[in-house]
N, C-alpha and C positions, 0 to 999 in steps of 0.2 A: 371763749374759743377752740373749738376742738384742734387736736394736734394734726396736723396733715400725713404725718407719719402712718398713723393708727391705719389698719387695714393694708398697707402696704406690703407687698412681698418682695422681700430681699434675697435676692441671689437664685431666685426660683426655687426657695427653699423656708424660708424664715418669714412667717407672716406676723407682723407687729400688732400687739394687739391694746398695747396701753402703757403709757408711760409712768414709769415708777422709779424715777429717782433724775434730779438734775444736780449739777455741778460745775465747777471751773474749769474741770476737765472732761465733761461731756454728759453725753444724757443717756441715761437706760431705760431699757423696754423690755416689758415682759412680750415674749412672744411663743409662737408655737412652731416645730420642726414638723413641717407636712411630710417631709422624707420618711420620717420616722414616725408617722401614726398621729402628729399630733403632740409630742411630747414638749413640754414646755421648758423655755431656753430663756435667757436674758441677753439681750443685744446691746451693747454699749457703744455708741457712736462717739467717737474721740473730736475734742474741740480744736481740729486742726484740719486744713484741706491738702492735700498733696497736688495741686493746681500747679503753684510755683517750684521749680525743682523738682517735677515730679518724678523721675526715675529714681533720683536719689532719695526721696524721701518716702517713697513707697518700698524702694528696697530696704531702706532703715526700719519702716514699721514690721515689714514680714519677718525682717531679724527677730526685732525684739518681741513680735508675737508668738514666733516659734520658739521661742527661749522662755516664754511665760507659759507655753501650752506644755512643753516639757516639765515646767518646773511645778504643773497642778497634779503631773503623774507621780511627783514625787514626795509631795507632802498631803496627807489629809487637811491640814491645816491652812493652804492655800486654795483660795477659789480656783476651779478648774476650767480653764479655757479650752472649748472644743473646735473652733472653726476661728477664722479672720479674714479679711477681705477688704476693698475698697469699693464702695457702691459707685451710683452713676454720677453723683455731685463730688466724687474725689473725696470723699469723707470716708477715712477706715473706720473701722468696726470689729469689735471682738464679740464670739458668742462664746457666752460660760453657761455654766450650770445655774438653772435656777433655784435660789435659796429664798427659804421664808425665814426671816427671822428680824432680830433688833438690833440696831447700829449699838456698839458700845457706848456710845456717846449717849444715847437714849438711857442706858443702864446705869450708867455713872448720876445723869440727872436726876433720874427717877428713884434710886435705890441705893443706901449704903451697903459697899461690898462687904463682906465678912472675911478674914485674912485665908480661911481654906479657898474660897470662892476666888478672890485676888489671886492666891498663888496658882490654882487650875487655869485662870484665865492667860496669865503672863506665861506661864510654863507653854500654853498650847502656841502662844504668839510667838514665843521664842524659839520652837519646833519649827515653826512656818519659816520664820526669819532664817532659823540655819540653815536649812534646805536650801534659801537663795543666796545666802553668802559664801557657803561651801562651793557654790557653782554648778551648771548643767553643762553638760557634754554637746557640743553643738558644731558640727563639722570637724568634728575630732579635736576639738578645744574644749576646756573646761572654760565656762564662762561665768563668774561669780556677777550675783544679780543684788543691787543694791536698792532699797525701796525707795528711798529720798522722799517720804511723804507720810511717815507712822504718825498716827494720830487717830483715836477713839472711831470717828466717822469712818474711818477705813479698816475697822473691823467689825464682822460680823457673828453675832451670836446665836446660834438656831438652836432647837430642841431635837434632839437625835434620840430615838428609842433605843439605841444601843449604846452612844457614847454619853448620854444627858446633855450638858450645855457644852456644844461644840465650838470653838471659836474658829473662824476663817477668815485670813487676810487678805483684802483687797488691792487690787490696781497696782501690783507690782509692776515696774518698770514704765508707767506712761508717762510720769516726770519727765523721765530721760527724754522719750521720744516727742514729747512736746518741747524740749529743748532745740530740738533739731527744725521746728518749724520756724522759719523766718518771721512769722507773724508774732510769735513769743518773745522774740530777741530782748524786748524794751519791756519785759514782765518779768518780775520773780516767780519762779515755779518752785512751789513748796507750800506749806502754812507756817506763815511767821511765827507764831509763837511755839512751834515745835520743831524749829530748824535749828541746826549745830551752827557753832561759831564758824566752822570752816565751809559749812554751805552758802551761810551769809556773805563768805568772802568770795564764793565762785570759783571755789579749788575744785579740785576733782576729789571726788569722794571715796570712801572705804566702807567697811562695815561698821566703822566705829561711830558714823554719821548716824547710821539708824539706832544705835545704841543710847546716844544721847537723846533722840527723838522718844526711844522707848523709856528712858528715864522720865522725862516730861511727863510723859503718859501715865507712867505708874505713881506718880506723885500725885497726879488728879487723880487716879482711882481710888486711892486710898484716902485723900482728903476732899476730893470734891472741888478742889481749888487749883490754880496753876501756881508752880514752882517761882515762877518770872512773871512779871507785870510789866508792860511797857507804858509810858506815860500817854501815849499816842498810838493809833495802828498804825504807823508808818513804817516803812521800811528802816529809817535812819533811826527811829525810835529802838525799834526791836534789833537794829543792828548792835546798838550802843547798849542795850540790854543784855544780850547774851553775850557779850564779849566782856562786861565790866561788872555788872550787877551779879552779887552772890545768890543764890537761891534762897528761898526763906525756907525756914526749917519748919520740921514737922508740929513742934510746940506751938510755934508762933500761928501756922496755919490750920492746926486744928487740936487746941488745947486739951480737948478730952481723951484724945485717940492713943490707944495702947499700942505699942508695936513692937515686936522684937527689935534689939539693936541691928542685928544681922539685915533685917529688912531695911531700916533706915540706912545703915552703911551702904547698901546694894543700890540704892535710888540715888543717893546723893552722888556716889562713885559715878555712876553713869551720866549725872550732871556736870562732870567737870570738864572745865572750860577746853583744857588740853587734850587731843584724842589720846596721848600717853599715858594719860593719869585715869582713864576709863578702864572698865574691863575689855579686854583686847579681842574679845571673842563672844559670840552668844554660849559657846558652850561654857564658857566661865559662870557666865550667869545661870545656866541650867544645872552646874553642879550645886549652887547654892540654894536654888529652888527645891531641888530634891533634898538636899539636907534640912531646909525648913519644914517641908512636906511630912518628911519622915518623923523630926520632931513634934509637929503637930500630931500625928499619928499617936506617937508614945505619950503624950500629953493628955489625949483624949484617953486613951485605955488606961493611965494612970489616976483619971479622976473619976474612974468608976463606970467608966462606958465600955461593956464586954459583952461576949457573947449571953444570950439568954433565950429560952424558949419562945418568948414573945416580942423580944427586943431584936436590936439591928445591928450590923458592927461597922465599923470606919467605911464609908463609902469613897473610894478612889475617885480623886477630884476630875477625871476625866467621864467619871461613868456616872449616870442615874442608874442607881440599882435598888434593889428590895432583898439584901443579904436576908438568909435566913439558915439559921442553925437546927437541924433535925437530929433526933435522936438515930444513933446509926441502926439499921435494920439488918446489917450482917455484921458479928463480929469480926469474923474473917470470910467466911463460908458457911451457908445454911446447911441442916442436915440435906436437904435435897439437893444441895448442889454436889455433893459426894456422889450422886447419882448421873449429874447432867454433864460435869465437867468432861468424865473419859469419852464421852457420845461425840462431843465437839473437836474435831480434827482441824489441823491447819491446812489451808486451801493449797491445792498443788499449784496454783498459779502464781503463789507469794512466794519470794526469797526469804531464805533463813536466813534473818536480819532484823539489826532494831529498827522496825517499823511499827507504824500505828495505823489502822484504817478501818472504816465503820461498816458493819456488815448485821443486818438483824438477824435472830435465832429465833427457833420456834419452841416456845417451851410449853407445854400442857395444852398444846393446839393454838397457842396465842403467840404473835408476832410482837417479840420484844426488842427495841434499840441496843445494840451493842458495838463497842469499842474494842477491837482485837488489837494485842499490843504483844509484840516479842521482845523479849531481853533476856540477857543472861540470869540464870537461877538465882545467884548472889542477888542481884539486883532487885528482883521480885522480893525473895525474903525480906529485905530491907524495908519494902514500902507496904507490908502486911498491917502492921499497925500505924494507921496515919490518919491526919485530916485532909478530907477530900474537898476538893473546891473546883466549882466550875463556872465558867461564865462564856456566854455567845458575844461577840461582835459581828455587825452586819453594816454594808455599806452597800447603798443602790448604784451608784455611780463610780467608774465609769461601767460598772460591769456587776451586776448583783452578785454579792460573794457573803458567805459567814464563815466566820473563824470560830472552831468549837475547841475552848481551852477546857482540858482536864489537868487537874493538880494533884499530885500525892505528894504529901507534905510532912516529912517526920523530924523532929527539932536536931536528933543525933545525927540523921543521914542527910538533910535537907531536901531540897525539893525535886521532885520528877515531872517534868513539863510534859505533857502528851498533848499537844495541839493537832488540829486537821482542818484543813479547808474545803468546805462544800460550796460548789458552785452550783447557786439556787437557778439557773436555766437550763438546769438537766434535772431529768425525770427521777434517777436516782438521789438526786441531793435534794429535790422538794420531798419526795418520800421518807427520807431518813429525817429532815426537819419535821415533817408532820407527825411522825412518829413520836419523835422526843417531846414535842407539843401536847400530844394526846396522852403518851402514857406518864409524863411528869419524871422519868428514872432512866437509867440507863445500866447496862451489865459492862463491867470491864472485865474482859476475857484475857488471862496470862497464860502466854507460852513461853518454855523456857527455849534459849536457842541450843542447848546441850541435849534436849530431850522434847523435839519440836513437832511429834505425831499428835499428841493429846494436850489438852487445856490442863494447865497445872494449878491455877488457882480461881476463883470469880469472885470480883467484888461489886459493889453498888454505889451508884452515885445519884442523889435525888436532885431535881431541877427546881428551883424556885417557880410559884406559881406567876408573879409577875415577866419572868422570862418564856415560860409557856407560852403566855399570850403572845408574848411579841414573836416567838418562832413563828406562830402561824400568821400574824400579820406580816411577816417578811416573806412568807412564802405566796401570800394573795398579792404582797407588791410585786415581786419578781415576776408573778405572771403577765403584769400589766406592762412592766417596765421594758423599756427598749435598752440594748446593748448594742451599740455601734462600735465598742472598743473590745479589745483581747482581755480574757479573765486574767491573765498574768498581771494586768495593771492593778486591778483590784487587790489581787493575792498581795503585791508587794507594800502597796499601802496599808493593808492590813497587818502586815509582818512587822512595817516601823510600828503602827502603834503598839502592837503585841510586845514589841520589845522594851519601847517606852510605859507599858503598864507594868510589866514584871514586877520591878523594884517596890511599886507602890502596892500590888498583891500580897509579896514576901513581907513587907513591913508590918501589913495587917497581919499575917498569920505569926509571926515572929514574935509580935505583942502580946499572942496568947499564951499563957502560963499551963500549957497543956500539951501531950501527946496522945490525950485520949481521940479514938477512932470516931469522929463524926463528919457530917457533912456541912460543908458551907457551899450557898451556890448564890449566884449575883442574880 
C-alpha cells in the first residue's frame, strides 16, 4: 500500500517524495524544496500531536526546534535543522539537510572497526555532543542540550569528498520533546539498552547521562557486543541490569581483541553507575582521544610508515586524503624569481598588516594562482627552509564554502598557518578554485612589513592530484546548489573543523625526522 503522504505539499514548499525511515519517534521522508528549485531535504514528522494542550505543546516544540536549528549551525557533526512547523493534522515536523549515508549500527553489524577508525568516529561524535552540552544561546540564555538517546542508529556516517568519513549526530532534543506529550507519559522514552541508571530513574539529566550511553555505544563499536545484557527486554529487567550488574570485560566479550589500556579505561569509566564516577564532561573524553590518536600516529611512523616518493603518510582521522610528497621544485627561489619578485607590488587597497589573501599573477603570459602574504621580515626568514603542507576543506551547506589551508613548518620555529576562506558562490572564489585545480600548484608571495613595496621572497606549493579533482567537483557543486543561509555560518563551521584538525596535522609533521624543504599536500 502506497504512503498517502507521498506527493503531498507541506507548507506550500516541501513536496514529499518517498519515505526513507521509520522509528518510535517518527517518520522521515525525502522531499524537495520547491522554493529553492527542488533542492533535496529530509522531513521528519514526530510521533506526537499537538491537538491536546495545543498551545503549550506547540510553544514547547518551537522552542526545542529553534534550539536544535541553532545547534546545527554550531557543529558540522550535528545534522542541520533548516525549518520546522506543524502540519494541518497538528503533527510537528522538522526539515533537515538531506544526507546520504549509512547508520553507524549498520557499520558495526557489517564491519570490524579498526582502532584508528573507532577513534575518529568517537572523536567526531564527541565534538557534536560537546557543542550541545556547552549550550546554545536562545533568547539571551545559554541552553545546554542533552541528547537522551545516544545509540548507533542515531549516528550517520557519510562519505564526504573533503572530510572523508564524516559522522553526524541525529535527533537532538526529540526524546525530551516527546516527554511533554500526554500520550507518551506512560511510555519510557529512550532506548533501554543504552540508558543511564539515572535516566531509568526518571531523574533530571545532565551531560553525564549522555556519557554513559556513549560508553555503551563505544563498547559495542569495539566488540560488536553489548556491555550489559538484560534477561528480558522489559523495563524492569533493564532497570535492574543498569543499576546492579557490572559491565562485562573486553576480554570476556572479545578475547582476541587487542586494545590499549587507555581505551579500555575510558570506556569502563563512562560505564560507571554513579554519574560522579564517570568523566565529567565530553571535553575530558576528547583530551584522551587526542592523546590516543597522536600515539597511534607515532606508532605508525615508528613502524616504518613514512614519507616516500610513491607512498603515503598518516591520514588524519577526519580526512579522506591522498597525501603526496613531491620533490621541492624551488630550494628557496628559482633564478627566474629574482627577476619576477621586484615586479610584484603590494596592492594599494590592502593594509600594511599581517594578512593573507589570494590573487592570481601573470608569469610569461600565463595566469598562475598565488597566495599573497605579509609578515615581519624576521618571520619570513624563519620559514624559507620548511616543509610545505596544503589541504582544502569544503562544505556545501548551509553555504558552499572552501577553506584553503597552507602551512609552513620548520622543526625549530614551529608552524606558520596561512588559512583563507573562499566563497564558492562568488565569481572570484570559483575562478581561484578552478585555477588551483587546473595548475596543480600555487605561488606563495612574501612581503615584509618593514619594506612592503615589493615582494621579497617567492615559494611554491604543489597540490595533490586527488585534491585537484575535488576542487573542480566542488566548483560544479557550488554552481548548482542553493544557498538560503549567510556565508558566515559555513565559515564558522569550517573554522571549528580547522581548529580540530590542527593537532592532527602537526602530529604528522612532527613525526617526520627532517627539516628538508619538500611539499606535503592532502
